[in-house]
C-alpha positions as CSV (number, residue, x, y, z in Angstrom):
1,M,-52.6,57.1,-32.7
2,H,-53.9,53.6,-31.9
3,T,-50.7,52.4,-33.5
4,V,-48.7,54.1,-30.9
5,S,-51.2,53.1,-27.9
6,S,-50.7,49.3,-29.1
7,A,-47.2,49.5,-29.6
8,S,-46.5,51.1,-26.2
9,T,-48.8,48.3,-24.7
10,E,-47.1,45.5,-26.4
11,L,-43.7,47.1,-25.4
12,E,-44.9,47.2,-21.6
13,A,-46.0,43.4,-22.0
14,S,-42.7,42.3,-23.4
15,A,-40.5,44.3,-20.9
16,Q,-42.6,42.3,-18.0
17,T,-42.2,39.0,-19.8
18,L,-38.2,40.0,-20.1
19,T,-38.4,41.0,-16.1
20,K,-39.9,37.7,-15.2
21,T,-37.6,36.0,-17.1
22,S,-34.7,38.1,-15.8
23,E,-35.9,36.9,-12.3
24,R,-36.2,33.3,-13.2
25,S,-32.5,33.3,-14.6
26,Q,-31.4,34.7,-11.4
27,Q,-33.0,32.0,-9.3
28,Q,-31.8,29.3,-11.7
29,T,-28.1,30.7,-11.9
30,A,-28.3,31.0,-7.8
31,T,-29.3,27.6,-7.5
32,V,-26.7,26.7,-10.1
33,A,-23.8,28.6,-8.3
34,A,-24.5,27.1,-5.2
35,A,-24.6,23.6,-6.8
36,S,-21.1,24.4,-8.3
37,E,-19.9,25.7,-5.2
38,E,-20.7,22.8,-3.0
39,A,-19.5,20.2,-6.1
40,S,-15.9,22.4,-6.1
41,T,-15.7,21.6,-2.4
42,N,-16.7,18.1,-2.5
43,V,-13.9,17.8,-5.4
44,Q,-11.2,19.7,-3.2
45,S,-12.3,17.3,-0.3
46,V,-11.7,14.3,-2.3
47,A,-8.3,15.5,-3.7
48,S,-7.1,16.1,-0.1
49,A,-8.3,12.5,0.9
50,T,-6.8,11.2,-2.5
51,E,-3.4,12.8,-1.7
52,E,-3.5,11.5,1.9
53,M,-4.1,7.8,0.5
54,A,-1.3,8.0,-1.8
55,S,0.9,9.3,1.0
56,S,-0.1,6.1,2.8
57,I,0.4,3.9,0.2
58,S,3.6,5.4,-0.4
59,E,4.3,4.6,3.2
60,I,3.1,1.0,2.9
61,S,5.0,0.4,0.0
62,R,8.3,1.4,1.8
63,Q,7.7,-0.7,4.5
64,V,7.0,-3.8,2.5
65,Q,9.7,-3.3,0.4
66,E,12.0,-3.2,3.7
67,S,10.0,-6.5,4.8
68,A,11.0,-8.0,1.3
69,R,14.7,-7.0,1.8
70,I,14.9,-8.3,5.6
71,A,13.2,-11.4,4.3
72,T,16.1,-11.5,1.7
73,E,18.7,-11.1,4.3
74,A,17.0,-13.8,6.4
75,V,17.2,-16.4,3.6
76,E,21.1,-15.7,2.7
77,Q,21.5,-16.1,6.8
78,A,19.2,-19.3,6.9
79,R,21.4,-20.6,3.4
80,A,24.7,-19.6,5.4
81,T,23.6,-21.2,8.9
82,N,22.6,-24.4,6.8
83,A,25.7,-24.6,5.2
84,S,27.8,-24.3,8.6
85,V,25.3,-27.1,10.0
86,G,26.3,-29.1,7.1
87,E,30.0,-28.7,7.9
88,L,29.3,-29.8,11.5
89,T,27.7,-33.1,10.6
90,S,30.5,-33.8,8.2
91,A,32.9,-33.2,11.2
92,A,30.9,-35.2,13.2
93,S,30.8,-38.0,10.7
94,R,35.0,-37.9,10.6
95,I,35.2,-37.7,14.3
96,G,32.9,-40.8,14.4
97,D,35.3,-42.5,11.8
98,V,38.2,-41.6,14.2
99,V,36.5,-43.1,17.2
100,E,35.6,-46.4,15.4
101,L,39.1,-46.7,14.5
102,I,40.3,-46.2,17.9
103,N,37.7,-48.7,19.0
104,T,39.2,-51.1,16.4
105,I,42.8,-50.5,17.8
106,A,41.8,-50.9,21.6
107,G,39.9,-54.1,20.3
108,Q,43.1,-55.5,18.9
109,T,45.3,-54.2,21.8
110,N,42.9,-56.1,24.2
111,L,43.3,-59.3,22.2
112,L,47.0,-58.6,21.9
113,A,47.1,-58.3,25.9
114,L,45.1,-61.3,26.6
115,N,47.6,-63.4,24.1
116,A,50.4,-61.8,26.1
117,T,49.2,-63.2,29.5
118,I,48.4,-66.4,28.1
119,E,52.2,-66.5,26.7
120,A,53.1,-65.2,30.2
121,A,51.6,-67.9,32.0
122,R,53.1,-70.5,29.8
123,A,56.8,-68.8,30.7
124,G,55.9,-69.4,34.4
125,E,58.1,-67.4,37.2
126,A,59.9,-66.0,34.1
127,G,57.1,-64.2,32.4
128,R,55.3,-62.9,35.5
129,G,56.4,-59.5,35.3
130,F,55.4,-59.6,31.6
131,A,52.1,-60.6,32.7
132,V,51.7,-57.7,35.1
133,V,52.5,-55.1,32.0
134,A,49.8,-57.2,29.9
135,S,47.4,-56.8,32.4
136,E,47.4,-53.3,32.6
137,V,47.5,-52.8,28.8
138,K,44.4,-54.8,29.0
139,A,42.9,-52.9,31.7
140,L,43.9,-49.7,29.5
141,A,42.4,-50.9,26.4
142,E,39.3,-52.0,28.1
143,Q,38.8,-48.3,29.2
144,T,39.7,-46.8,26.2
145,A,37.0,-49.1,24.5
146,R,34.7,-47.9,27.2
147,A,35.7,-44.1,26.8
148,T,35.3,-44.8,22.7
149,G,31.9,-46.1,23.3
150,E,30.7,-43.3,25.6
151,I,32.2,-40.8,22.8
152,S,30.6,-43.0,19.8
153,Q,27.1,-42.2,21.7
154,Q,27.9,-38.6,21.9
155,I,28.6,-38.2,18.5
156,V,25.3,-40.2,17.5
157,G,23.5,-37.8,19.4
158,I,25.1,-34.8,18.0
159,Q,24.8,-36.4,14.6
160,A,21.0,-36.8,15.5
161,A,20.4,-33.3,16.5
162,T,22.8,-31.8,13.5
163,N,20.3,-33.5,11.3
164,D,17.2,-32.2,13.3
165,S,18.7,-28.6,13.0
166,V,19.4,-29.3,9.3
167,Q,15.8,-30.0,8.5
168,A,14.5,-27.2,10.7
169,I,16.6,-24.6,9.2
170,R,15.6,-26.2,5.7
171,V,11.9,-25.4,7.0
172,I,12.6,-21.8,8.0
173,G,14.3,-21.3,4.7
174,E,11.6,-22.1,2.7
175,T,9.0,-20.2,4.6
176,I,11.1,-17.1,4.5
177,A,11.6,-17.6,1.1
178,R,7.8,-17.6,0.7
179,M,7.6,-14.5,2.9
180,S,9.8,-12.9,1.0
181,E,8.0,-13.9,-2.5
182,I,4.5,-12.6,-1.1
183,S,6.4,-9.6,0.0
184,S,7.8,-9.0,-3.3
185,T,4.0,-9.7,-4.6
186,I,2.8,-7.0,-2.1
187,A,5.0,-4.9,-2.9
188,S,4.5,-4.6,-6.7
189,A,0.4,-4.7,-5.9
190,V,0.9,-1.4,-3.8
191,E,3.4,0.2,-6.3
192,E,0.8,-0.2,-9.0
193,Q,-2.0,1.1,-6.4
194,G,0.2,4.0,-5.5
195,A,0.6,4.8,-9.4
196,A,-3.3,4.5,-9.9
197,T,-3.8,6.8,-6.9
198,Q,-1.6,9.5,-8.3
199,E,-3.2,9.2,-11.6
200,I,-6.5,9.8,-9.8
201,S,-5.3,12.4,-7.6
202,R,-4.1,14.1,-10.7
203,N,-7.5,14.0,-12.5
204,V,-9.1,15.2,-9.5
205,Q,-7.0,18.1,-9.0
206,Q,-8.1,18.9,-12.8
207,A,-11.4,18.3,-11.9
208,A,-11.3,20.7,-9.0
209,A,-9.6,23.3,-11.0
210,G,-12.3,22.7,-13.6
211,T,-15.3,22.9,-11.2
212,H,-13.6,26.3,-9.7
213,Q,-13.2,27.7,-13.3
214,V,-16.9,26.8,-13.8
215,S,-17.8,28.6,-10.5
216,S,-15.9,31.7,-11.5
217,N,-17.8,31.5,-14.8
218,I,-21.2,31.2,-13.1
219,V,-20.9,34.1,-11.0
220,E,-19.9,36.1,-14.1
221,V,-23.1,34.8,-15.3
222,Q,-25.2,35.7,-12.3
223,H,-23.6,39.3,-12.4
224,G,-24.6,39.3,-16.0
225,V,-28.2,38.3,-15.3
226,T,-28.3,40.6,-12.6
227,E,-27.7,43.5,-14.9
228,T,-30.0,42.1,-17.5
229,G,-32.7,42.0,-14.6
230,S,-31.7,45.5,-13.7
231,A,-31.9,46.7,-17.1
232,S,-35.4,44.8,-17.7
233,T,-36.9,46.8,-14.6
234,Q,-35.6,50.2,-16.2
235,V,-37.0,48.9,-19.5
236,L,-40.2,48.1,-18.0
237,S,-40.5,51.5,-15.9
238,A,-39.9,53.4,-19.2
239,A,-42.4,51.3,-21.0
240,Q,-44.8,52.1,-18.3
241,S,-44.1,55.5,-18.6
242,L,-44.3,55.6,-22.1
243,S,-48.0,53.8,-22.0
244,Q,-48.7,56.4,-19.6
245,D,-47.7,59.4,-21.9
246,S,-49.4,57.7,-24.9
247,S,-52.6,57.3,-22.8
248,R,-52.5,61.1,-22.0
249,L,-51.4,61.9,-25.7
250,K,-54.2,60.1,-26.8
251,D,-56.6,62.0,-24.5
252,E,-55.1,65.2,-25.5
253,V,-55.7,64.6,-29.4
254,S,-59.1,63.4,-28.9
255,R,-60.0,66.8,-26.6
256,F,-58.1,68.5,-29.5
257,L,-60.5,66.8,-32.2
258,D,-63.6,67.3,-30.1
259,T,-62.6,71.1,-30.3
260,V,-62.1,71.3,-33.7
261,R,-65.2,69.6,-34.8
262,A,-67.2,72.1,-32.5
263,A,-65.8,75.1,-34.4
């Protein structure tokens, strides 16, 4: 009889321990569930931010590629303009040669007119008409020389301006070429960053799915712990009832034995 009473007491103590353990487990699983839910929310936020960043990088990459394309076109246009200006320089040089030739001819004409004037003076009255023509030819030669001189000055100015334009276009072309190289480098870097961001986004999405699964599992565990707590409470109640029944049985047996001894 003592063994039954002792066993019921041990059962009650074990049930109490199980109940306390179940309560602590419930508290711990509740804390873990809250932390897991918060982690899942944070991961989702990171995933959304990563997707936005990937979208921004994609737009930046598109704009940089467009800038690189425009810079490449500008380089080609600068080269074409440089070639055109080079042709203009050659044309101005050829015009200068022609003007020099005209100037030489005008000088020779002037010299011939001077000689004709001298010969007309020697001829006296007979050469007077020829002298008038020679004088007019000389005046025309002088006008031609002055005109070609002015043209030569203009040609020199055009050549100087053209050379300046050539230098300016060359510098512009070199600058645009450097810009094109920089844009290409930036485009490559942005493309690599975009690929890395997409990989990060994929990993974060997988992590989000994992944390969501963990949260679901923790909820299931929490339900199990709650059920265990309920069961342990029932066990404790049964153990307490058994302990009470054991005590009553012990009392009844004691009274019965006392009655037997008295008889």
